[in-house]
mmCIF file of the C-alpha atoms, coordinates in Angstrom:
data_MODEL
# 
_entry.id   MODEL 
# 
loop_
_atom_site.group_PDB 
_atom_site.id 
_atom_site.type_symbol 
_atom_site.label_atom_id 
_atom_site.label_alt_id 
_atom_site.label_comp_id 
_atom_site.label_asym_id 
_atom_site.label_entity_id 
_atom_site.label_seq_id 
_atom_site.pdbx_PDB_ins_code 
_atom_site.Cartn_x 
_atom_site.Cartn_y 
_atom_site.Cartn_z 
_atom_site.occupancy 
_atom_site.B_iso_or_equiv 
_atom_site.pdbx_formal_charge 
_atom_site.auth_seq_id 
_atom_site.auth_comp_id 
_atom_site.auth_asym_id 
_atom_site.auth_atom_id 
_atom_site.pdbx_PDB_model_num 
ATOM 1   C CA . MET A 1 1   ? 104.111 134.397 86.889  1.00 0.00 ? 1   MET A CA 1 
ATOM 2   C CA . ILE A 1 2   ? 107.465 133.526 86.967  1.00 0.00 ? 2   ILE A CA 1 
ATOM 3   C CA . SER A 1 3   ? 108.194 130.021 89.214  1.00 0.00 ? 3   SER A CA 1 
ATOM 4   C CA . PRO A 1 4   ? 111.632 130.615 91.074  1.00 0.00 ? 4   PRO A CA 1 
ATOM 5   C CA . PRO A 1 5   ? 113.170 127.278 89.201  1.00 0.00 ? 5   PRO A CA 1 
ATOM 6   C CA . VAL A 1 6   ? 112.666 128.816 86.020  1.00 0.00 ? 6   VAL A CA 1 
ATOM 7   C CA . ALA A 1 7   ? 113.617 132.327 87.125  1.00 0.00 ? 7   ALA A CA 1 
ATOM 8   C CA . ALA A 1 8   ? 117.267 130.786 88.507  1.00 0.00 ? 8   ALA A CA 1 
ATOM 9   C CA . HIS A 1 9   ? 117.179 129.050 85.152  1.00 0.00 ? 9   HIS A CA 1 
ATOM 10  C CA . ALA A 1 10  ? 117.464 131.982 83.113  1.00 0.00 ? 10  ALA A CA 1 
ATOM 11  C CA . ILE A 1 11  ? 119.164 133.819 84.976  1.00 0.00 ? 11  ILE A CA 1 
ATOM 12  C CA . ALA A 1 12  ? 122.267 131.210 85.357  1.00 0.00 ? 12  ALA A CA 1 
ATOM 13  C CA . VAL A 1 13  ? 122.281 130.893 81.315  1.00 0.00 ? 13  VAL A CA 1 
ATOM 14  C CA . TYR A 1 14  ? 121.511 134.381 80.550  1.00 0.00 ? 14  TYR A CA 1 
ATOM 15  C CA . SER A 1 15  ? 123.655 136.879 82.866  1.00 0.00 ? 15  SER A CA 1 
ATOM 16  C CA . ARG A 1 16  ? 126.925 136.460 85.194  1.00 0.00 ? 16  ARG A CA 1 
ATOM 17  C CA . PRO A 1 17  ? 127.648 137.413 88.954  1.00 0.00 ? 17  PRO A CA 1 
ATOM 18  C CA . GLY A 1 18  ? 127.060 141.483 89.004  1.00 0.00 ? 18  GLY A CA 1 
ATOM 19  C CA . ASP A 1 19  ? 125.218 141.323 86.894  1.00 0.00 ? 19  ASP A CA 1 
ATOM 20  C CA . THR A 1 20  ? 122.101 143.789 86.780  1.00 0.00 ? 20  THR A CA 1 
ATOM 21  C CA . ILE A 1 21  ? 118.855 141.260 86.083  1.00 0.00 ? 21  ILE A CA 1 
ATOM 22  C CA . CYS A 1 22  ? 115.334 143.561 85.683  1.00 0.00 ? 22  CYS A CA 1 
ATOM 23  C CA . ASP A 1 23  ? 112.095 142.437 86.361  1.00 0.00 ? 23  ASP A CA 1 
ATOM 24  C CA . PRO A 1 24  ? 109.345 145.478 84.475  1.00 0.00 ? 24  PRO A CA 1 
ATOM 25  C CA . ASP A 1 25  ? 106.044 143.529 86.019  1.00 0.00 ? 25  ASP A CA 1 
ATOM 26  C CA . CYS A 1 26  ? 107.452 141.937 89.239  1.00 0.00 ? 26  CYS A CA 1 
ATOM 27  C CA . GLU A 1 27  ? 105.175 139.355 90.458  1.00 0.00 ? 27  GLU A CA 1 
ATOM 28  C CA . PRO A 1 28  ? 105.643 137.884 93.380  1.00 0.00 ? 28  PRO A CA 1 
ATOM 29  C CA . GLY A 1 29  ? 109.065 138.377 93.703  1.00 0.00 ? 29  GLY A CA 1 
ATOM 30  C CA . ALA A 1 30  ? 110.792 134.897 91.906  1.00 0.00 ? 30  ALA A CA 1 
ATOM 31  C CA . VAL A 1 31  ? 113.302 137.274 89.351  1.00 0.00 ? 31  VAL A CA 1 
ATOM 32  C CA . VAL A 1 32  ? 114.736 139.750 92.413  1.00 0.00 ? 32  VAL A CA 1 
ATOM 33  C CA . THR A 1 33  ? 114.792 137.052 95.060  1.00 0.00 ? 33  THR A CA 1 
ATOM 34  C CA . GLU A 1 34  ? 116.606 134.575 92.667  1.00 0.00 ? 34  GLU A CA 1 
ATOM 35  C CA . ALA A 1 35  ? 118.937 137.295 91.270  1.00 0.00 ? 35  ALA A CA 1 
ATOM 36  C CA . VAL A 1 36  ? 119.988 138.369 94.698  1.00 0.00 ? 36  VAL A CA 1 
ATOM 37  C CA . HIS A 1 37  ? 120.563 134.617 95.929  1.00 0.00 ? 37  HIS A CA 1 
ATOM 38  C CA . ALA A 1 38  ? 122.531 134.383 92.246  1.00 0.00 ? 38  ALA A CA 1 
ATOM 39  C CA . SER A 1 39  ? 124.651 137.544 93.416  1.00 0.00 ? 39  SER A CA 1 
ATOM 40  C CA . ARG A 1 40  ? 123.694 139.488 91.021  1.00 0.00 ? 40  ARG A CA 1 
ATOM 41  C CA . HIS A 1 41  ? 121.336 142.564 91.254  1.00 0.00 ? 41  HIS A CA 1 
ATOM 42  C CA . ALA A 1 42  ? 117.791 142.802 90.865  1.00 0.00 ? 42  ALA A CA 1 
ATOM 43  C CA . VAL A 1 43  ? 115.640 145.523 90.182  1.00 0.00 ? 43  VAL A CA 1 
ATOM 44  C CA . GLY A 1 44  ? 112.039 144.753 90.252  1.00 0.00 ? 44  GLY A CA 1 
ATOM 45  C CA . ILE A 1 45  ? 109.284 147.380 89.035  1.00 0.00 ? 45  ILE A CA 1 
ATOM 46  C CA . ALA A 1 46  ? 105.593 146.983 90.957  1.00 0.00 ? 46  ALA A CA 1 
ATOM 47  C CA . ALA A 1 47  ? 103.723 149.528 90.045  1.00 0.00 ? 47  ALA A CA 1 
ATOM 48  C CA . ASP A 1 48  ? 100.319 148.263 91.951  1.00 0.00 ? 48  ASP A CA 1 
ATOM 49  C CA . PRO A 1 49  ? 100.931 149.105 95.942  1.00 0.00 ? 49  PRO A CA 1 
ATOM 50  C CA . GLY A 1 50  ? 99.708  145.413 96.745  1.00 0.00 ? 50  GLY A CA 1 
ATOM 51  C CA . ARG A 1 51  ? 102.573 144.059 94.653  1.00 0.00 ? 51  ARG A CA 1 
ATOM 52  C CA . TRP A 1 52  ? 105.223 146.712 94.931  1.00 0.00 ? 52  TRP A CA 1 
ATOM 53  C CA . GLU A 1 53  ? 104.956 145.044 98.915  1.00 0.00 ? 53  GLU A CA 1 
ATOM 54  C CA . ALA A 1 54  ? 104.743 141.645 98.164  1.00 0.00 ? 54  ALA A CA 1 
ATOM 55  C CA . ALA A 1 55  ? 107.788 142.305 96.253  1.00 0.00 ? 55  ALA A CA 1 
ATOM 56  C CA . ARG A 1 56  ? 110.025 144.119 98.835  1.00 0.00 ? 56  ARG A CA 1 
ATOM 57  C CA . ALA A 1 57  ? 108.895 141.850 101.540 1.00 0.00 ? 57  ALA A CA 1 
ATOM 58  C CA . ALA A 1 58  ? 109.692 139.023 99.354  1.00 0.00 ? 58  ALA A CA 1 
ATOM 59  C CA . LEU A 1 59  ? 113.289 140.607 98.623  1.00 0.00 ? 59  LEU A CA 1 
ATOM 60  C CA . THR A 1 60  ? 113.936 141.628 102.075 1.00 0.00 ? 60  THR A CA 1 
ATOM 61  C CA . ARG A 1 61  ? 113.575 138.190 102.852 1.00 0.00 ? 61  ARG A CA 1 
ATOM 62  C CA . ALA A 1 62  ? 116.330 137.245 101.052 1.00 0.00 ? 62  ALA A CA 1 
ATOM 63  C CA . LYS A 1 63  ? 118.511 139.085 101.843 1.00 0.00 ? 63  LYS A CA 1 
ATOM 64  C CA . ALA A 1 64  ? 117.976 138.091 105.626 1.00 0.00 ? 64  ALA A CA 1 
ATOM 65  C CA . ARG A 1 65  ? 118.753 134.557 104.444 1.00 0.00 ? 65  ARG A CA 1 
ATOM 66  C CA . GLY A 1 66  ? 121.987 135.585 103.011 1.00 0.00 ? 66  GLY A CA 1 
ATOM 67  C CA . ALA A 1 67  ? 121.493 136.244 99.688  1.00 0.00 ? 67  ALA A CA 1 
ATOM 68  C CA . ARG A 1 68  ? 124.694 137.891 98.306  1.00 0.00 ? 68  ARG A CA 1 
ATOM 69  C CA . GLY A 1 69  ? 123.106 140.358 95.838  1.00 0.00 ? 69  GLY A CA 1 
ATOM 70  C CA . ASP A 1 70  ? 121.574 143.620 95.898  1.00 0.00 ? 70  ASP A CA 1 
ATOM 71  C CA . GLY A 1 71  ? 117.992 144.717 94.588  1.00 0.00 ? 71  GLY A CA 1 
ATOM 72  C CA . MET A 1 72  ? 115.544 147.794 94.751  1.00 0.00 ? 72  MET A CA 1 
ATOM 73  C CA . ILE A 1 73  ? 111.924 147.851 93.985  1.00 0.00 ? 73  ILE A CA 1 
ATOM 74  C CA . LEU A 1 74  ? 110.234 150.444 91.675  1.00 0.00 ? 74  LEU A CA 1 
ATOM 75  C CA . ASP A 1 75  ? 106.952 151.581 91.428  1.00 0.00 ? 75  ASP A CA 1 
ATOM 76  C CA . ARG A 1 76  ? 107.241 152.699 88.049  1.00 0.00 ? 76  ARG A CA 1 
ATOM 77  C CA . LEU A 1 77  ? 109.153 151.714 85.122  1.00 0.00 ? 77  LEU A CA 1 
ATOM 78  C CA . PRO A 1 78  ? 111.860 154.622 84.202  1.00 0.00 ? 78  PRO A CA 1 
ATOM 79  C CA . ASP A 1 79  ? 113.080 156.295 81.110  1.00 0.00 ? 79  ASP A CA 1 
ATOM 80  C CA . ARG A 1 80  ? 116.443 156.435 80.124  1.00 0.00 ? 80  ARG A CA 1 
ATOM 81  C CA . GLU A 1 81  ? 117.062 160.070 81.037  1.00 0.00 ? 81  GLU A CA 1 
ATOM 82  C CA . SER A 1 82  ? 115.846 159.170 84.550  1.00 0.00 ? 82  SER A CA 1 
ATOM 83  C CA . TRP A 1 83  ? 117.345 155.850 85.659  1.00 0.00 ? 83  TRP A CA 1 
ATOM 84  C CA . ALA A 1 84  ? 119.686 155.991 88.539  1.00 0.00 ? 84  ALA A CA 1 
ATOM 85  C CA . GLY A 1 85  ? 119.736 152.874 89.501  1.00 0.00 ? 85  GLY A CA 1 
ATOM 86  C CA . LEU A 1 86  ? 122.197 149.516 89.935  1.00 0.00 ? 86  LEU A CA 1 
ATOM 87  C CA . GLY A 1 87  ? 123.922 150.513 86.454  1.00 0.00 ? 87  GLY A CA 1 
ATOM 88  C CA . PRO A 1 88  ? 122.443 149.216 82.870  1.00 0.00 ? 88  PRO A CA 1 
ATOM 89  C CA . VAL A 1 89  ? 120.368 146.420 82.884  1.00 0.00 ? 89  VAL A CA 1 
ATOM 90  C CA . ASP A 1 90  ? 122.216 142.795 81.648  1.00 0.00 ? 90  ASP A CA 1 
ATOM 91  C CA . LEU A 1 91  ? 119.061 141.193 81.629  1.00 0.00 ? 91  LEU A CA 1 
ATOM 92  C CA . VAL A 1 92  ? 115.437 141.773 81.350  1.00 0.00 ? 92  VAL A CA 1 
ATOM 93  C CA . LEU A 1 93  ? 113.813 138.759 82.657  1.00 0.00 ? 93  LEU A CA 1 
ATOM 94  C CA . THR A 1 94  ? 110.053 139.019 82.858  1.00 0.00 ? 94  THR A CA 1 
ATOM 95  C CA . ALA A 1 95  ? 106.448 136.563 82.689  1.00 0.00 ? 95  ALA A CA 1 
ATOM 96  C CA . ILE A 1 96  ? 103.684 137.851 79.909  1.00 0.00 ? 96  ILE A CA 1 
ATOM 97  C CA . GLY A 1 97  ? 100.191 136.093 81.178  1.00 0.00 ? 97  GLY A CA 1 
ATOM 98  C CA . PRO A 1 98  ? 97.048  135.475 79.208  1.00 0.00 ? 98  PRO A CA 1 
ATOM 99  C CA . PRO A 1 99  ? 94.320  138.062 78.281  1.00 0.00 ? 99  PRO A CA 1 
ATOM 100 C CA . ASP A 1 100 ? 92.014  139.199 81.266  1.00 0.00 ? 100 ASP A CA 1 
ATOM 101 C CA . PRO A 1 101 ? 88.608  137.463 81.011  1.00 0.00 ? 101 PRO A CA 1 
ATOM 102 C CA . ALA A 1 102 ? 87.581  141.435 81.664  1.00 0.00 ? 102 ALA A CA 1 
ATOM 103 C CA . ASN A 1 103 ? 89.811  142.562 78.509  1.00 0.00 ? 103 ASN A CA 1 
ATOM 104 C CA . PRO A 1 104 ? 89.402  140.325 76.180  1.00 0.00 ? 104 PRO A CA 1 
ATOM 105 C CA . ALA A 1 105 ? 92.268  142.089 73.720  1.00 0.00 ? 105 ALA A CA 1 
ATOM 106 C CA . GLY A 1 106 ? 94.801  141.286 76.408  1.00 0.00 ? 106 GLY A CA 1 
ATOM 107 C CA . PRO A 1 107 ? 98.040  141.653 75.758  1.00 0.00 ? 107 PRO A CA 1 
ATOM 108 C CA . ALA A 1 108 ? 97.771  141.668 72.089  1.00 0.00 ? 108 ALA A CA 1 
ATOM 109 C CA . GLY A 1 109 ? 97.980  143.740 69.569  1.00 0.00 ? 109 GLY A CA 1 
ATOM 110 C CA . ASP A 1 110 ? 98.950  147.564 70.459  1.00 0.00 ? 110 ASP A CA 1 
ATOM 111 C CA . ARG A 1 111 ? 99.358  146.734 74.032  1.00 0.00 ? 111 ARG A CA 1 
ATOM 112 C CA . LEU A 1 112 ? 102.020 143.884 73.591  1.00 0.00 ? 112 LEU A CA 1 
ATOM 113 C CA . ARG A 1 113 ? 104.169 145.779 71.352  1.00 0.00 ? 113 ARG A CA 1 
ATOM 114 C CA . GLU A 1 114 ? 104.110 149.088 74.370  1.00 0.00 ? 114 GLU A CA 1 
ATOM 115 C CA . GLN A 1 115 ? 105.125 146.960 76.894  1.00 0.00 ? 115 GLN A CA 1 
ATOM 116 C CA . LEU A 1 116 ? 108.385 145.097 74.442  1.00 0.00 ? 116 LEU A CA 1 
ATOM 117 C CA . ALA A 1 117 ? 109.285 148.677 72.977  1.00 0.00 ? 117 ALA A CA 1 
ATOM 118 C CA . ALA A 1 118 ? 109.408 150.080 76.434  1.00 0.00 ? 118 ALA A CA 1 
ATOM 119 C CA . TYR A 1 119 ? 112.008 147.220 77.657  1.00 0.00 ? 119 TYR A CA 1 
ATOM 120 C CA . ARG A 1 120 ? 114.278 148.477 75.034  1.00 0.00 ? 120 ARG A CA 1 
ATOM 121 C CA . GLY A 1 121 ? 115.671 151.509 76.897  1.00 0.00 ? 121 GLY A CA 1 
ATOM 122 C CA . LEU A 1 122 ? 116.367 149.460 80.303  1.00 0.00 ? 122 LEU A CA 1 
ATOM 123 C CA . LEU A 1 123 ? 118.315 147.243 78.211  1.00 0.00 ? 123 LEU A CA 1 
ATOM 124 C CA . ARG A 1 124 ? 122.536 147.228 77.688  1.00 0.00 ? 124 ARG A CA 1 
ATOM 125 C CA . PRO A 1 125 ? 123.753 146.830 74.220  1.00 0.00 ? 125 PRO A CA 1 
ATOM 126 C CA . GLY A 1 126 ? 124.127 143.094 73.763  1.00 0.00 ? 126 GLY A CA 1 
ATOM 127 C CA . GLY A 1 127 ? 122.200 141.866 76.669  1.00 0.00 ? 127 GLY A CA 1 
ATOM 128 C CA . HIS A 1 128 ? 118.798 139.500 76.580  1.00 0.00 ? 128 HIS A CA 1 
ATOM 129 C CA . LEU A 1 129 ? 115.220 140.044 76.932  1.00 0.00 ? 129 LEU A CA 1 
ATOM 130 C CA . VAL A 1 130 ? 113.997 136.896 78.262  1.00 0.00 ? 130 VAL A CA 1 
ATOM 131 C CA . VAL A 1 131 ? 110.097 136.486 78.358  1.00 0.00 ? 131 VAL A CA 1 
ATOM 132 C CA . ILE A 1 132 ? 107.715 133.409 80.251  1.00 0.00 ? 132 ILE A CA 1 
ATOM 133 C CA . ALA A 1 133 ? 104.844 133.514 78.359  1.00 0.00 ? 133 ALA A CA 1 
ATOM 134 C CA . ALA A 1 134 ? 101.890 131.217 79.627  1.00 0.00 ? 134 ALA A CA 1 
ATOM 135 C CA . TYR A 1 135 ? 100.483 128.874 76.584  1.00 0.00 ? 135 TYR A CA 1 
ATOM 136 C CA . HIS A 1 136 ? 97.013  130.191 75.874  1.00 0.00 ? 136 HIS A CA 1 
ATOM 137 C CA . VAL A 1 137 ? 95.334  130.234 72.092  1.00 0.00 ? 137 VAL A CA 1 
ATOM 138 C CA . ALA A 1 138 ? 93.275  132.907 71.185  1.00 0.00 ? 138 ALA A CA 1 
ATOM 139 C CA . GLY A 1 139 ? 92.279  133.705 67.387  1.00 0.00 ? 139 GLY A CA 1 
ATOM 140 C CA . GLY A 1 140 ? 94.293  131.184 66.285  1.00 0.00 ? 140 GLY A CA 1 
ATOM 141 C CA . MET A 1 141 ? 98.135  132.321 67.245  1.00 0.00 ? 141 MET A CA 1 
ATOM 142 C CA . ASP A 1 142 ? 99.452  130.671 70.763  1.00 0.00 ? 142 ASP A CA 1 
ATOM 143 C CA . LEU A 1 143 ? 100.292 133.692 73.091  1.00 0.00 ? 143 LEU A CA 1 
ATOM 144 C CA . ALA A 1 144 ? 104.443 133.109 72.134  1.00 0.00 ? 144 ALA A CA 1 
ATOM 145 C CA . SER A 1 145 ? 104.044 133.475 68.683  1.00 0.00 ? 145 SER A CA 1 
ATOM 146 C CA . GLN A 1 146 ? 102.373 136.785 69.448  1.00 0.00 ? 146 GLN A CA 1 
ATOM 147 C CA . VAL A 1 147 ? 104.842 138.037 71.664  1.00 0.00 ? 147 VAL A CA 1 
ATOM 148 C CA . ALA A 1 148 ? 108.016 137.314 69.143  1.00 0.00 ? 148 ALA A CA 1 
ATOM 149 C CA . VAL A 1 149 ? 105.819 138.834 66.681  1.00 0.00 ? 149 VAL A CA 1 
ATOM 150 C CA . ALA A 1 150 ? 105.351 142.061 68.584  1.00 0.00 ? 150 ALA A CA 1 
ATOM 151 C CA . GLY A 1 151 ? 109.011 141.686 69.175  1.00 0.00 ? 151 GLY A CA 1 
ATOM 152 C CA . ARG A 1 152 ? 109.860 141.594 65.470  1.00 0.00 ? 152 ARG A CA 1 
ATOM 153 C CA . ASP A 1 153 ? 108.109 144.337 65.576  1.00 0.00 ? 153 ASP A CA 1 
ATOM 154 C CA . THR A 1 154 ? 109.275 146.521 68.078  1.00 0.00 ? 154 THR A CA 1 
ATOM 155 C CA . GLY A 1 155 ? 113.340 146.193 67.134  1.00 0.00 ? 155 GLY A CA 1 
ATOM 156 C CA . TRP A 1 156 ? 113.575 142.786 68.704  1.00 0.00 ? 156 TRP A CA 1 
ATOM 157 C CA . ARG A 1 157 ? 115.441 139.870 67.715  1.00 0.00 ? 157 ARG A CA 1 
ATOM 158 C CA . PRO A 1 158 ? 114.071 135.950 69.033  1.00 0.00 ? 158 PRO A CA 1 
ATOM 159 C CA . VAL A 1 159 ? 116.641 134.041 69.134  1.00 0.00 ? 159 VAL A CA 1 
ATOM 160 C CA . GLN A 1 160 ? 115.729 130.922 70.967  1.00 0.00 ? 160 GLN A CA 1 
ATOM 161 C CA . ARG A 1 161 ? 112.613 129.888 71.932  1.00 0.00 ? 161 ARG A CA 1 
ATOM 162 C CA . ALA A 1 162 ? 111.964 127.138 74.516  1.00 0.00 ? 162 ALA A CA 1 
ATOM 163 C CA . VAL A 1 163 ? 109.737 125.381 76.840  1.00 0.00 ? 163 VAL A CA 1 
ATOM 164 C CA . ALA A 1 164 ? 109.353 125.204 80.682  1.00 0.00 ? 164 ALA A CA 1 
ATOM 165 C CA . LEU A 1 165 ? 107.460 122.457 82.618  1.00 0.00 ? 165 LEU A CA 1 
ATOM 166 C CA . THR A 1 166 ? 107.038 123.132 86.021  1.00 0.00 ? 166 THR A CA 1 
ATOM 167 C CA . ALA A 1 167 ? 104.680 121.194 88.821  1.00 0.00 ? 167 ALA A CA 1 
ATOM 168 C CA . VAL A 1 168 ? 102.182 123.794 90.927  1.00 0.00 ? 168 VAL A CA 1 
ATOM 169 C CA . PRO A 1 169 ? 101.295 122.702 94.277  1.00 0.00 ? 169 PRO A CA 1 
ATOM 170 C CA . TYR A 1 170 ? 97.493  122.168 94.285  1.00 0.00 ? 170 TYR A CA 1 
ATOM 171 C CA . THR A 1 171 ? 95.218  125.398 95.582  1.00 0.00 ? 171 THR A CA 1 
ATOM 172 C CA . ARG A 1 172 ? 92.066  125.311 96.585  1.00 0.00 ? 172 ARG A CA 1 
ATOM 173 C CA . ASP A 1 173 ? 91.903  128.626 94.086  1.00 0.00 ? 173 ASP A CA 1 
ATOM 174 C CA . LEU A 1 174 ? 91.795  126.546 91.193  1.00 0.00 ? 174 LEU A CA 1 
ATOM 175 C CA . GLY A 1 175 ? 88.320  125.481 91.584  1.00 0.00 ? 175 GLY A CA 1 
ATOM 176 C CA . THR A 1 176 ? 87.883  121.859 91.144  1.00 0.00 ? 176 THR A CA 1 
ATOM 177 C CA . ALA A 1 177 ? 87.638  118.458 93.267  1.00 0.00 ? 177 ALA A CA 1 
ATOM 178 C CA . PRO A 1 178 ? 90.637  118.349 95.484  1.00 0.00 ? 178 PRO A CA 1 
ATOM 179 C CA . PRO A 1 179 ? 93.247  115.699 94.236  1.00 0.00 ? 179 PRO A CA 1 
ATOM 180 C CA . PRO A 1 180 ? 94.058  112.229 95.442  1.00 0.00 ? 180 PRO A CA 1 
ATOM 181 C CA . LEU A 1 181 ? 96.886  112.274 98.444  1.00 0.00 ? 181 LEU A CA 1 
ATOM 182 C CA . ARG A 1 182 ? 99.539  110.987 95.758  1.00 0.00 ? 182 ARG A CA 1 
ATOM 183 C CA . ALA A 1 183 ? 98.898  114.454 93.280  1.00 0.00 ? 183 ALA A CA 1 
ATOM 184 C CA . ARG A 1 184 ? 99.918  117.106 95.181  1.00 0.00 ? 184 ARG A CA 1 
ATOM 185 C CA . ALA A 1 185 ? 100.637 119.141 92.445  1.00 0.00 ? 185 ALA A CA 1 
ATOM 186 C CA . TYR A 1 186 ? 99.753  119.982 88.432  1.00 0.00 ? 186 TYR A CA 1 
ATOM 187 C CA . PRO A 1 187 ? 101.706 120.757 85.670  1.00 0.00 ? 187 PRO A CA 1 
ATOM 188 C CA . VAL A 1 188 ? 102.425 123.886 84.065  1.00 0.00 ? 188 VAL A CA 1 
ATOM 189 C CA . HIS A 1 189 ? 103.304 124.825 80.548  1.00 0.00 ? 189 HIS A CA 1 
ATOM 190 C CA . GLN A 1 190 ? 105.205 128.425 79.392  1.00 0.00 ? 190 GLN A CA 1 
ATOM 191 C CA . ASP A 1 191 ? 107.213 129.154 76.644  1.00 0.00 ? 191 ASP A CA 1 
ATOM 192 C CA . VAL A 1 192 ? 110.111 131.101 76.781  1.00 0.00 ? 192 VAL A CA 1 
ATOM 193 C CA . ILE A 1 193 ? 111.142 133.244 74.332  1.00 0.00 ? 193 ILE A CA 1 
ATOM 194 C CA . VAL A 1 194 ? 114.579 134.827 74.109  1.00 0.00 ? 194 VAL A CA 1 
ATOM 195 C CA . PHE A 1 195 ? 115.043 138.255 72.297  1.00 0.00 ? 195 PHE A CA 1 
ATOM 196 C CA . ARG A 1 196 ? 118.357 140.187 71.347  1.00 0.00 ? 196 ARG A CA 1 
ATOM 197 C CA . PRO A 1 197 ? 118.259 143.779 70.234  1.00 0.00 ? 197 PRO A CA 1 
ATOM 198 C CA . ASP A 1 198 ? 117.922 143.556 66.469  1.00 0.00 ? 198 ASP A CA 1 
ATOM 199 C CA . GLY A 1 199 ? 121.118 144.288 64.472  1.00 0.00 ? 199 GLY A CA 1 
ATOM 200 C CA . ARG A 1 200 ? 123.642 142.668 66.751  1.00 0.00 ? 200 ARG A CA 1 
ATOM 201 C CA . ARG A 1 201 ? 125.010 139.862 66.055  1.00 0.00 ? 201 ARG A CA 1 
ATOM 202 C CA . THR A 1 202 ? 123.414 137.190 68.465  1.00 0.00 ? 202 THR A CA 1 
ATOM 203 C CA . GLN A 1 203 ? 125.677 135.073 70.438  1.00 0.00 ? 203 GLN A CA 1 
ATOM 204 C CA . HIS A 1 204 ? 124.887 131.392 72.148  1.00 0.00 ? 204 HIS A CA 1 
ATOM 205 C CA . PRO A 1 205 ? 124.271 132.059 75.470  1.00 0.00 ? 205 PRO A CA 1 
ATOM 206 C CA . ARG A 1 206 ? 127.075 130.065 77.541  1.00 0.00 ? 206 ARG A CA 1 
ATOM 207 C CA . PRO A 1 207 ? 125.384 127.113 79.730  1.00 0.00 ? 207 PRO A CA 1 
ATOM 208 C CA . PRO A 1 208 ? 125.206 127.279 83.506  1.00 0.00 ? 208 PRO A CA 1 
ATOM 209 C CA . ASP A 1 209 ? 127.680 126.473 85.429  1.00 0.00 ? 209 ASP A CA 1 
ATOM 210 C CA . PRO A 1 210 ? 127.207 124.509 87.289  1.00 0.00 ? 210 PRO A CA 1 
ATOM 211 C CA . PRO A 1 211 ? 122.946 124.339 86.345  1.00 0.00 ? 211 PRO A CA 1 
ATOM 212 C CA . PRO A 1 212 ? 120.594 124.717 89.068  1.00 0.00 ? 212 PRO A CA 1 
ATOM 213 C CA . ALA A 1 213 ? 118.920 121.475 90.442  1.00 0.00 ? 213 ALA A CA 1 
ATOM 214 C CA . ARG A 1 214 ? 115.516 122.762 90.062  1.00 0.00 ? 214 ARG A CA 1 
ATOM 215 C CA . ALA A 1 215 ? 115.648 123.911 86.702  1.00 0.00 ? 215 ALA A CA 1 
ATOM 216 C CA . ALA A 1 216 ? 112.687 122.535 84.701  1.00 0.00 ? 216 ALA A CA 1 
ATOM 217 C CA . LEU A 1 217 ? 113.426 124.188 81.494  1.00 0.00 ? 217 LEU A CA 1 
ATOM 218 C CA . ASP A 1 218 ? 113.724 121.900 77.795  1.00 0.00 ? 218 ASP A CA 1 
ATOM 219 C CA . ALA A 1 219 ? 117.452 121.341 77.592  1.00 0.00 ? 219 ALA A CA 1 
ATOM 220 C CA . SER A 1 220 ? 116.745 121.442 73.944  1.00 0.00 ? 220 SER A CA 1 
ATOM 221 C CA . PRO A 1 221 ? 115.655 124.967 72.554  1.00 0.00 ? 221 PRO A CA 1 
ATOM 222 C CA . HIS A 1 222 ? 115.010 125.280 69.166  1.00 0.00 ? 222 HIS A CA 1 
ATOM 223 C CA . SER A 1 223 ? 115.293 128.457 66.740  1.00 0.00 ? 223 SER A CA 1 
ATOM 224 C CA . ALA A 1 224 ? 112.472 130.780 67.060  1.00 0.00 ? 224 ALA A CA 1 
ATOM 225 C CA . ASP A 1 225 ? 113.382 132.840 63.649  1.00 0.00 ? 225 ASP A CA 1 
# 
């Protein structure tokens, strides 16, 4: 799941007002809401009916609060022939979580490659794919490295890798004893992998102007090559 500060920072760095931002695994709507607040067009894709409802409600609230961008929530990933949305996608911004305990293979291997390959049909030439990967290590390799390898295998070039450190409010769902009153949040480590379509010259992203005050990305991303 992408937190609003991380989504806002990625949108500010890798897109401009008027661009189209797509989250092909939209949950719970942070990308689309931050996109419309930043005067971008937003496309969210949520196949699960519950997630679709949540993302649609989030988008509606953002518009009611004065967001200047526009957006839509789809229930399936469109192919290039059927795409009739808001125009070419300039930035695909999405999250990939750790494997489901009920499915140990999780997003690794063929499933992850299929997922990343499908995103190429959405992005315009010269656009960016930004993947927010949960910190998770399995089989001696962290999830972010698995994403980078799968990206290379499916025609993406990793051009940057950064770390997003955010503080998530404590909830009883954590299954732990309540923290002291001073500790009302816990830190979350996520890896950020930035891709460009392979075979095209890489350009450094422009710095956000002005940078979002809530952003918590590492200011010094290192090369993933």
